[in-house]
LUMTIMAR-552584 format. One line per field, with one value per residue (C-alpha): residue in one letter; x, y, z. Coordinates in Angstrom, 2 decimals, decimal comma, padded with zeros to 5 digits, always signed. Last residue first. Example, Ala and Ser with C-alpha at 12.3 -4.5 7.8 and 13.67 -1.06 7.14 Angstrom:
# residues 2
type	[s; a]
u	[+013,67; +012,30]
v	[-001,06; -004,50]
w	[+007,14; +007,80]
***
This chain:
# residues 586
type	[r; g; s; l; e; d; d; r; w; e; a; p; s; v; l; g; d; v; i; q; q; e; r; e; r; l; e; v; r; r; i; k; g; s; i; t; k; p; l; e; m; f; e; i; r; r; i; r; q; f; p; a; l; r; e; r; a; f; a; l; i; e; i; a; t; e; g; s; p; e; f; g; a; a; l; v; v; y; a; k; p; v; a; l; r; v; a; d; p; a; p; v; i; a; a; e; v; v; a; p; h; e; i; l; v; s; e; l; e; f; p; s; i; k; y; d; s; a; k; f; v; d; d; t; r; g; i; y; t; i; y; g; a; a; d; q; t; a; v; d; g; t; h; y; f; g; g; a; m; a; e; a; n; r; e; a; a; g; v; y; g; t; m; l; n; l; p; h; k; s; l; d; v; c; i; e; g; e; s; a; l; l; g; t; l; p; d; v; l; v; i; p; c; g; p; l; p; r; g; m; s; g; d; r; v; p; s; g; p; t; n; a; v; v; a; t; m; e; t; q; g; y; g; d; r; i; t; l; g; w; h; d; r; v; q; s; i; v; e; p; n; l; p; e; g; a; s; i; a; e; r; l; s; g; p; g; g; s; l; d; a; q; i; l; m; r; w; v; t; p; p; a; c; f; s; t; v; r; e; r; r; i; q; d; l; l; s; s; a; d; f; r; s; y; n; y; v; f; i; t; a; e; a; i; w; p; a; f; f; c; s; w; a; h; k; a; w; g; p; s; s; i; a; l; h; i; d; g; p; r; l; g; l; w; y; m; t; t; l; h; g; v; p; y; s; v; h; s; h; e; v; l; k; p; r; t; t; t; g; s; t; f; y; l; l; l; p; d; g; p; a; t; g; p; h; a; p; r; g; g; s; g; a; f; a; d; q; y; d; l; w; s; a; g; v; s; e; g; g; a; g; v; l; i; r; t; y; t; d; p; l; g; e; f; k; a; a; a; v; a; a; v; i; v; h; r; a; h; s; r; e; l; r; d; l; l; d; s; g; g; v; a; t; t; t; p; v; i; v; a; g; l; k; m; i; a; l; m; s; e; w; l; e; v; q; n; g; l; m; l; l; v; a; d; g; k; r; v; g; a; e; a; l; w; v; a; l; q; d; s; r; a; s; m; e; d; f; t; r; t; t; r; t; g; d; e; e; v; i; v; l; a; e; r; s; n; g; r; a; i; d; d; f; w; d; v; a; w; n; f; t; t; g; v; d; p; w; r; f; a; e; v; a; g; a; y; d; d; r; l; r; v; l; q; d; r; a; a; r; y; e; t; t; v; e; r; t; g; v; t; t; e; t; s; m; t; t; r; k; g; h; e; a; t; l; m]
u	[+059,12; +061,51; +058,97; +057,53; +060,07; +059,83; +056,04; +055,87; +053,81; +052,33; +051,79; +052,57; +054,76; +053,46; +055,28; +058,44; +058,13; +057,69; +054,93; +053,29; +053,30; +051,50; +048,99; +048,21; +047,43; +045,15; +043,41; +042,85; +041,39; +038,36; +036,22; +032,53; +030,08; +027,94; +029,58; +032,86; +035,07; +038,44; +039,07; +039,40; +042,85; +045,02; +048,11; +049,50; +052,51; +053,79; +050,60; +051,73; +050,10; +053,27; +053,44; +049,87; +047,33; +045,63; +048,49; +049,92; +046,57; +046,46; +050,12; +049,43; +046,40; +048,21; +051,35; +049,30; +047,33; +050,57; +052,06; +049,13; +045,94; +043,88; +040,95; +037,80; +035,52; +036,48; +039,47; +039,40; +042,36; +044,56; +046,47; +049,62; +050,46; +054,00; +055,25; +058,40; +059,58; +063,03; +062,64; +059,02; +056,10; +052,97; +050,22; +046,72; +044,59; +041,50; +040,06; +036,88; +035,71; +038,92; +039,61; +037,59; +039,79; +037,66; +037,87; +041,49; +040,84; +038,26; +040,62; +043,29; +040,94; +039,50; +042,94; +043,65; +047,43; +049,14; +052,59; +055,66; +057,21; +054,01; +051,67; +048,47; +044,69; +043,02; +042,79; +041,29; +038,81; +038,91; +038,96; +035,27; +034,22; +031,83; +029,97; +029,38; +029,56; +033,01; +034,41; +034,53; +037,22; +036,85; +038,15; +036,01; +036,41; +032,84; +033,64; +030,61; +031,61; +031,72; +035,44; +035,24; +032,03; +033,62; +036,40; +034,03; +031,77; +034,73; +035,71; +032,17; +031,72; +028,89; +026,48; +027,79; +025,76; +022,28; +022,69; +022,36; +019,26; +018,16; +021,24; +021,46; +023,18; +025,94; +026,70; +028,25; +028,49; +031,94; +033,60; +037,33; +039,40; +039,68; +037,91; +038,54; +036,86; +039,40; +040,48; +044,11; +045,52; +042,34; +041,16; +037,40; +034,95; +031,38; +027,93; +024,97; +022,22; +018,70; +018,40; +021,08; +024,77; +026,01; +026,86; +028,78; +031,27; +032,99; +030,87; +029,44; +025,70; +023,61; +020,54; +017,06; +016,95; +019,65; +023,32; +023,84; +025,24; +023,52; +021,72; +020,77; +023,07; +025,38; +024,98; +026,66; +025,74; +026,59; +024,86; +025,44; +022,97; +023,12; +022,32; +019,68; +019,82; +019,68; +022,72; +025,03; +023,97; +024,50; +028,01; +029,01; +027,88; +029,86; +033,01; +032,67; +033,23; +030,63; +031,70; +030,54; +027,17; +024,94; +024,03; +020,82; +018,91; +015,60; +012,97; +012,86; +009,77; +011,68; +015,40; +016,27; +016,48; +019,93; +021,50; +023,09; +025,26; +028,71; +027,08; +024,98; +028,03; +029,50; +026,09; +025,88; +029,33; +028,55; +025,71; +022,11; +019,14; +016,32; +013,39; +010,36; +010,02; +007,50; +007,33; +008,20; +010,99; +012,80; +012,19; +013,77; +016,77; +017,28; +017,07; +019,63; +022,06; +022,10; +023,07; +022,86; +020,20; +017,72; +015,01; +013,53; +012,05; +009,67; +008,71; +005,67; +005,69; +003,92; +006,92; +007,62; +006,98; +009,73; +012,25; +011,67; +011,70; +013,72; +015,85; +017,15; +016,25; +018,14; +021,03; +021,38; +022,40; +020,57; +018,56; +020,61; +020,26; +019,48; +016,88; +013,70; +011,10; +007,68; +006,34; +002,77; +003,68; +006,97; +010,58; +013,56; +016,06; +017,80; +014,55; +013,53; +016,96; +016,58; +013,14; +015,09; +015,73; +012,11; +012,01; +015,85; +016,85; +013,28; +012,40; +016,06; +019,13; +021,86; +025,03; +026,99; +030,49; +031,81; +035,36; +037,84; +038,76; +035,80; +033,53; +030,16; +028,42; +026,10; +022,74; +020,54; +017,21; +014,40; +015,94; +013,81; +014,68; +011,38; +009,42; +007,53; +004,00; +003,43; +000,21; -002,17; -001,93; -004,64; -006,72; -005,96; -008,81; -006,87; -004,53; -002,40; +000,25; +000,45; +002,38; +005,51; +005,81; +007,40; +010,71; +012,11; +010,01; +011,15; +008,81; +008,55; +005,51; +003,31; +004,96; +008,11; +009,12; +009,66; +010,78; +010,42; +012,86; +012,28; +015,61; +017,97; +018,71; +022,50; +023,90; +024,44; +022,08; +021,33; +022,94; +020,47; +017,69; +019,20; +017,18; +014,08; +014,21; +014,67; +012,80; +014,86; +013,88; +015,68; +018,63; +021,22; +022,60; +026,18; +025,38; +023,23; +025,53; +028,63; +026,90; +026,16; +029,78; +031,01; +029,12; +026,87; +026,26; +024,92; +021,29; +022,01; +020,95; +018,50; +018,27; +014,87; +014,08; +010,63; +008,07; +005,33; +004,40; +008,09; +008,24; +005,15; +006,41; +009,80; +008,15; +005,71; +008,56; +010,72; +007,78; +007,23; +010,58; +013,92; +015,88; +015,29; +017,36; +015,61; +017,11; +014,50; +015,79; +013,20; +012,42; +008,65; +007,86; +007,96; +006,60; +005,02; +001,64; +003,24; +004,48; +000,91; -000,46; +002,36; +001,77; -001,90; -001,14; +001,61; -000,99; -003,50; -001,04; +000,62; -002,78; -003,90; -000,74; -001,31; +000,79; +002,10; +003,85; +004,89; +006,35; +008,37; +010,86; +013,52; +011,14; +009,15; +008,33; +005,87; +005,27; +002,99; +000,51; -002,41; -005,54; -005,33; -008,07; -005,53; -002,12; -001,43; -002,29; -000,94; +002,46; +002,69; +001,59; +001,52; +004,66; +006,44; +005,96; +006,09; +005,41; +006,91; +006,12; +006,85; +008,50; +009,25; +012,85; +013,06; +013,22; +012,83; +016,36; +017,75; +014,61; +014,71; +018,37; +017,77; +014,72; +013,88; +012,50; +010,83; +007,28; +008,40; +010,46; +007,51; +005,17; +007,38; +007,66; +003,88; +003,32; +005,34; +003,41; +000,03; +001,03; +001,78; -001,58; -003,43; -001,69; -002,62; -005,01; -004,24; -006,69; -009,37; -009,73; -007,38; -005,87; -004,08; -001,53; -002,51; -000,79; +002,65; +004,70; +004,36; +000,71; +001,63; +001,41; +000,00]
v	[-031,65; -029,34; -026,73; -026,58; -024,17; -021,81; -022,02; -021,00; -022,80; -021,12; -022,09; -018,52; -017,56; -014,19; -011,36; -011,67; -008,19; -009,65; -011,95; -008,99; -007,16; -010,08; -010,12; -006,46; -007,32; -010,13; -007,81; -005,22; -007,97; -008,09; -010,50; -009,58; -011,57; -008,75; -009,20; -008,40; -011,27; -012,84; -015,81; -019,28; -020,69; -022,36; -020,44; -019,99; -018,21; -017,26; -016,86; -016,15; -013,05; -011,91; -015,32; -015,02; -017,21; -020,51; -023,01; -021,28; -021,56; -025,35; -025,59; -023,49; -025,62; -028,96; -027,86; -026,54; -029,78; -031,77; -029,43; -030,11; -028,41; -031,61; -031,84; -033,81; -030,81; -027,80; -025,70; -022,02; -020,30; -017,30; -016,71; -014,61; -012,43; -011,01; -007,62; -005,53; -008,00; -008,75; -008,33; -009,50; -008,16; -010,32; -008,61; -009,99; -012,62; -014,01; -017,44; -019,36; -022,93; -024,29; -028,02; -028,38; -025,83; -023,25; -021,22; -020,39; -018,86; -016,38; -015,51; -014,45; -012,09; -010,74; -009,90; -007,61; -007,26; -004,34; -005,25; -003,40; -006,63; -007,04; -004,05; -003,80; -003,61; -003,97; -000,33; +000,85; -001,96; -004,56; -005,26; -005,33; -005,67; -003,12; -003,81; -000,65; -002,23; -000,70; -002,30; -000,92; -001,67; -001,53; +000,00; +000,45; +003,37; +004,44; +008,09; +010,36; +012,72; +016,49; +016,75; +015,55; +013,96; +011,24; +013,56; +016,36; +013,86; +012,46; +015,95; +016,81; +013,61; +014,01; +011,86; +010,62; +011,99; +012,43; +008,99; +008,40; +007,12; +010,47; +010,98; +014,68; +014,29; +016,69; +014,27; +011,73; +008,53; +006,95; +003,57; +004,20; +003,60; +001,76; +002,83; +006,47; +009,70; +012,23; +012,86; +012,55; +010,19; +008,44; +007,81; +008,07; +005,40; +006,60; +005,71; +008,02; +005,73; +006,49; +003,14; +000,71; +001,00; -002,20; -005,68; -007,19; -008,72; -012,01; -014,00; -011,73; -011,90; -011,09; -009,06; -010,53; -009,69; -007,19; -007,75; -004,98; -001,56; +001,04; -000,98; +001,46; +004,00; +004,64; +001,09; +000,10; -001,07; -003,81; -006,63; -010,21; -012,21; -015,95; -017,66; -020,37; -023,67; -025,46; -027,73; -026,23; -022,64; -023,16; -024,51; -021,78; -018,92; -020,40; -020,68; -017,03; -015,72; -013,34; -009,91; -009,13; -008,38; -009,60; -012,64; -013,21; -016,17; -015,21; -017,61; -020,08; -022,29; -025,41; -024,92; -028,54; -031,61; -032,34; -029,48; -031,76; -029,55; -028,12; -025,61; -024,38; -023,61; -021,30; -019,67; -018,98; -017,35; -015,41; -013,56; -014,61; -013,46; -015,81; -015,03; -017,22; -019,06; -021,86; -022,35; -026,05; -025,55; -022,75; -024,51; -027,74; -025,81; -024,21; -027,58; -029,08; -026,18; -026,27; -023,06; -023,20; -021,51; -021,30; -018,76; -018,96; -015,65; -015,02; -011,48; -011,55; -009,21; -005,88; -004,67; -001,78; -004,35; -006,62; -003,77; -001,97; -004,67; -007,87; -007,06; -003,54; -003,12; -006,33; -005,15; -002,13; -004,18; -004,49; -007,52; -010,32; -011,24; -014,32; -012,96; -014,84; -013,34; -014,70; -012,90; -011,58; -008,22; -008,60; -008,64; -008,71; -008,36; -005,59; -003,72; -003,97; -002,67; +000,29; +001,12; +001,09; +004,81; +005,70; +004,31; +004,42; +007,93; +009,25; +009,58; +010,28; +008,18; +008,89; +006,78; +006,32; +005,01; +001,93; +002,41; +001,45; -001,36; -003,77; -001,42; -003,02; +000,32; +001,82; +002,80; +005,75; +005,75; +008,26; +011,74; +014,48; +015,20; +014,01; +016,08; +014,28; +015,49; +012,97; +011,64; +011,14; +007,90; +005,32; +003,61; +001,16; -000,94; -001,81; -004,62; -004,50; -002,06; -003,93; -006,61; -004,44; -004,58; -001,46; -001,89; -000,13; -002,16; -005,42; -007,45; -011,04; -010,10; -009,72; -010,17; -011,19; -011,37; -007,73; -005,24; -001,48; +000,82; +004,58; +006,36; +007,76; +004,57; +004,75; +001,25; -001,10; -003,72; -003,00; -006,22; -008,18; -007,21; -009,12; -012,35; -010,29; -008,56; -004,79; -001,65; +001,34; +004,99; +008,33; +007,29; +010,03; +007,99; +008,50; +007,71; +004,64; +003,22; +003,76; +002,11; -000,91; -001,11; -000,71; -003,79; -005,45; -006,13; -009,51; -008,34; -006,27; -002,63; -000,75; +002,95; +004,14; +007,87; +009,11; +010,44; +008,68; +006,44; +005,54; +004,24; +002,14; +000,66; -000,38; -001,61; -003,92; -005,33; -006,07; -007,33; -010,16; -011,70; -011,84; -010,53; -007,32; -004,39; -001,25; +001,98; +004,73; +008,21; +010,93; +013,18; +012,99; +011,89; +008,65; +009,37; +006,09; +007,38; +007,89; +004,31; +003,18; +005,03; +003,67; +000,12; +000,25; +001,61; -001,01; -003,65; -002,34; -002,06; -005,39; -007,06; -005,61; -006,80; -010,26; -011,58; -015,13; -017,21; -020,81; -023,18; -025,84; -026,54; -024,40; -021,45; -020,23; -016,53; -015,35; -011,64; -009,73; -012,54; -011,47; -010,24; -006,63; -004,51; -001,81; -002,85; -001,02; +002,44; +001,62; +000,81; +003,80; +007,07; +005,89; +003,77; +005,72; +009,11; +012,09; +015,79; +018,29; +016,34; +012,71; +013,45; +010,07; +009,30; +009,11; +005,92; +005,95; +005,60; +003,34; +001,19; +000,88; -000,11; -002,73; -004,30; -007,45; -005,57; -002,98; -003,61; -003,94; -000,75; +001,16; -000,20; +001,14; +004,60; +004,68; +003,51; +006,44; +008,86; +007,48; +007,06; +010,76; +011,68; +009,17; +010,40; +014,03; +014,25; +011,45; +008,57; +008,97; +007,32; +009,71; +009,74; +012,50; +011,03; +009,97; +011,96; +011,48; +008,89; +010,77; +009,77; +006,11; +003,40; +000,00]
w	[-032,93; -034,74; -035,69; -032,18; -030,70; -033,67; -033,54; -029,91; -027,27; -024,25; -020,63; -019,58; -016,61; -015,39; -013,61; -015,68; -017,18; -020,67; -019,38; -017,64; -020,98; -022,58; -019,72; -020,37; -023,99; -022,80; -020,37; -023,12; -025,26; -022,97; -024,97; -025,01; -022,89; -021,45; -018,05; -019,82; -020,86; -020,06; -022,36; -020,93; -021,63; -024,25; -025,38; -028,87; -030,34; -033,78; -035,77; -039,31; -040,76; -042,60; -044,31; -045,67; -043,95; -044,78; -044,60; -041,52; -039,71; -040,00; -038,98; -035,87; -034,97; -035,42; -033,59; -030,65; -030,41; -030,34; -027,76; -025,48; -024,32; -024,86; -027,27; -026,45; -025,87; -027,96; -026,98; -026,03; -027,71; -027,01; -030,22; -030,45; -033,42; -033,31; -032,08; -032,41; -035,10; -033,65; -029,88; -029,82; -027,77; -028,20; -030,19; -029,58; -031,34; -029,59; -030,27; -029,56; -030,10; -031,65; -031,96; -035,17; -037,00; -038,82; -035,61; -036,38; -039,79; -038,51; -035,64; -038,12; -039,96; -036,70; -035,33; -038,31; -038,61; -040,34; -041,61; -040,24; -038,94; -036,90; -036,69; -034,64; -035,00; -031,58; -030,40; -033,70; -033,28; -036,00; -039,72; -040,58; -044,19; -045,72; -048,96; -051,01; -054,46; -055,06; -051,91; -048,38; -045,79; -042,03; -038,79; -035,69; -033,25; -033,97; -034,79; -035,20; -037,98; -038,47; -037,78; -034,19; -032,86; -030,69; -029,52; -028,58; -026,81; -024,85; -023,74; -022,67; -020,66; -018,15; -020,16; -023,50; -026,42; -027,87; -029,43; -033,17; -034,99; -036,44; -038,61; -039,52; -042,92; -041,84; -039,01; -041,39; -039,32; -039,16; -039,72; -039,47; -042,57; -045,83; -049,02; -048,09; -047,05; -045,80; -042,20; -043,34; -040,72; -039,51; -043,09; -042,86; -043,96; -044,49; -043,14; -043,74; -042,32; -043,57; -045,33; -044,11; -045,04; -046,72; -045,50; -042,59; -044,99; -044,20; -046,60; -049,26; -048,95; -052,03; -051,03; -050,51; -046,83; -045,75; -045,00; -042,53; -041,64; -039,44; -036,76; -033,99; -032,38; -029,42; -028,11; -031,36; -034,85; -037,30; -039,11; -040,21; -042,25; -041,74; -045,02; -044,84; -046,73; -043,41; -043,28; -045,93; -045,21; -041,48; -042,04; -044,52; -042,29; -039,38; -041,51; -042,62; -039,05; -037,68; -036,44; -032,89; -031,31; -034,10; -036,17; -038,10; -039,54; -041,16; -042,53; -039,66; -039,62; -038,59; -039,18; -039,98; -037,79; -039,24; -037,29; -034,68; -032,49; -033,24; -035,57; -032,62; -030,46; -033,10; -033,59; -029,87; -029,77; -032,96; -031,19; -031,87; -033,94; -034,97; -037,24; -037,98; -034,67; -034,98; -031,21; -031,48; -034,04; -032,23; -028,91; -030,11; -031,46; -028,05; -026,30; -028,68; -028,28; -024,47; -022,73; -018,94; -016,84; -019,71; -020,48; -023,98; -025,09; -027,99; -029,04; -031,32; -034,33; -034,82; -036,90; -034,50; -031,77; -033,08; -033,58; -030,26; -027,59; -027,85; -030,88; -030,30; -026,64; -025,83; -028,00; -025,70; -022,67; -019,37; -020,35; -021,94; -025,60; -027,64; -030,03; -030,94; -033,27; -034,13; -037,19; -037,36; -038,91; -040,81; -039,65; -042,02; -039,19; -041,15; -041,75; -038,09; -037,10; -039,46; -038,02; -034,79; -035,17; -034,37; -030,82; -030,49; -031,58; -031,34; -027,65; -026,89; -026,19; -023,66; -023,44; -020,23; -021,01; -019,21; -017,85; -020,56; -022,96; -023,10; -021,12; -021,89; -022,51; -019,90; -021,36; -020,39; -022,19; -022,76; -022,78; -024,41; -028,05; -029,51; -026,96; -024,19; -023,51; -020,72; -022,31; -019,42; -017,49; -018,04; -015,41; -012,63; -011,27; -008,14; -007,05; -010,19; -009,01; -005,69; -007,59; -007,64; -003,83; -002,36; -000,54; +002,52; +004,95; +003,41; +001,21; +002,45; +004,54; +001,48; -001,86; -003,69; -007,34; -008,26; -005,62; -005,90; -004,09; -004,22; -003,99; -001,36; +000,55; +000,08; -000,54; +002,40; +001,07; -002,60; -003,85; -001,69; -004,10; -007,05; -006,80; -005,93; -009,31; -009,01; -009,97; -008,82; -008,33; -008,21; -010,39; -010,91; -013,86; -012,66; -009,03; -009,50; -012,15; -010,01; -007,04; -009,21; -010,37; -006,78; -005,64; -008,20; -011,87; -012,97; -012,80; -015,93; -015,84; -018,05; -017,03; -018,30; -018,13; -017,08; -019,55; -017,64; -020,58; -020,98; -017,43; -018,09; -021,38; -019,99; -016,80; -018,59; -020,71; -017,67; -015,63; -018,09; -017,22; -019,03; -016,05; -014,15; -012,91; -014,15; -012,79; -013,08; -013,93; -013,32; -016,33; -015,90; -012,37; -010,40; -006,93; -005,86; -007,05; -010,47; -010,32; -009,67; -012,71; -014,87; -013,63; -014,51; -017,98; -018,46; -017,60; -020,15; -023,05; -022,35; -022,07; -025,39; -027,13; -025,74; -022,90; -022,61; -019,97; -020,67; -018,09; -019,95; -017,17; -018,90; -018,99; -021,99; -022,40; -025,04; -025,67; -028,04; -028,61; -030,79; -029,00; -030,22; -028,58; -027,75; -029,03; -032,30; -030,93; -027,50; -029,01; -031,34; -029,76; -026,16; -025,82; -028,57; -026,94; -029,29; -029,06; -031,52; -034,67; -035,47; -038,82; -040,37; -041,42; -045,20; -047,22; -051,01; -052,40; -049,70; -049,83; -053,62; -053,61; -050,93; -052,55; -050,58; -047,54; -049,78; -048,55; -044,94; -045,26; -046,72; -044,07; -041,29; -042,89; -043,43; -039,84; -038,47; -040,68; -039,61; -035,98; -035,61; -037,14; -034,94; -031,81; -032,44; -029,53; -027,11; -027,31; -024,67; -021,27; -019,54; -016,10; -014,22; -011,84; -008,34; -005,64; -004,15; -002,31; +000,95; +001,18; +001,71; -000,90; +000,00]
***
């Protein structure tokens, strides 16, 4: 039960917001155009223009409610490992998020307030996203894996005034400053501590509808912390258009249509979850399907894809690499679209899936700072190893880092003179970093690539990851793509190892597949395999078998591997590595 100090009931409305229909009409026209031209890349690039949503826009009210009210189709399906199945129709999601929004307003959530959302893949996550948006408050998605000083850092830097937390993560808030409203999901009655409100109380009354918050397109909507693979996580701000409207590009890349069933392997708290598990599917009026598992099992995942008649499936390369080691003979079921995202996809994986299922995995590219901007789109020829071409509405160019001029090889940048709608507002509290990221009239991604005459872009690596060996430029991704073609290799990371003669040489850190021993014989076999497939200057000179250090979002922290190499030189670490010159005589 809420007390008086939590505020008064928000204004409620039973009528559609004035102007909503006009806003929806233009937004829908842009969506329908991309759906219609899904197999016509050139036509889509030529015809698409970002929709003008006017001076007041709120995606949850102006778009989601408009398509959801009275709609009995499934908007969300969540299946647990034990087979438990939870579903919500579009109409139910609209009504429940209304109730929750009204209750949150009573709890003191106001327009512009930052609300830290720390939930897993559970219905309450989607309800909360919609409800917070309907109040004009700011969503701060946070993984349940974070804790301690990292959690405190997120609370402080986001200026969170309220938190909505899964019961399994509530203990992480013990000892932290109690300066915000605490809302607990997953417990009720006496089990709720005195300092926590019970989420389920939101649905005890008749509810109602919150009034339109009057949010402007440029008002803040989302605050995302990046994964922090090389530095302290950056805090990225997105507006009421940069993601809600910007993800029209993501929908186009995924190839989604109304009525599709879409599954994306993604963890809440990270931007990719909003991409493929929230905005893009519901822009397309597709069903979001989630399979919750405690430990990844390829066979179980494939069973679910077939049983639930999933039509589009998006997963990171790590998942695809594990899937191709499973039995793919059962076929893809109802799958029409196979997509990879998160990191560059190796050509070997594409080849295996194509051979078994007759489907071509389509890679794509974007960052927390923006939506999908480069991709292999439906109906377009896929060039293995390339992540595709710039998406409609995305002014992508390659800039030579030395001259600042446009080039066929250089840093992937967004041309700010074209006013890209799907780009972040900026990094919060980081004026110097913003100036650096937006220098010279471009947003600088920090990724290096090449582009051919047909516009296809091929990833080389992060600017921090590309290095020189014997004065030749080495792309770690290119070498790693060769290594994972070997049956013994599940994952690989290439970093420069200091060398007295060559300044640096490529070293491979490798995760072995089951059944292979970390021995000299295995090392010889892998190094010889790579040598046959790489140019002499790319020769991998050293190899070490170990688990790779990763961020809590699952990305390899190459910075730790580079630091480890320096520690080896300094005599602080004794590596269990093999060197090709030592192995050649064996």
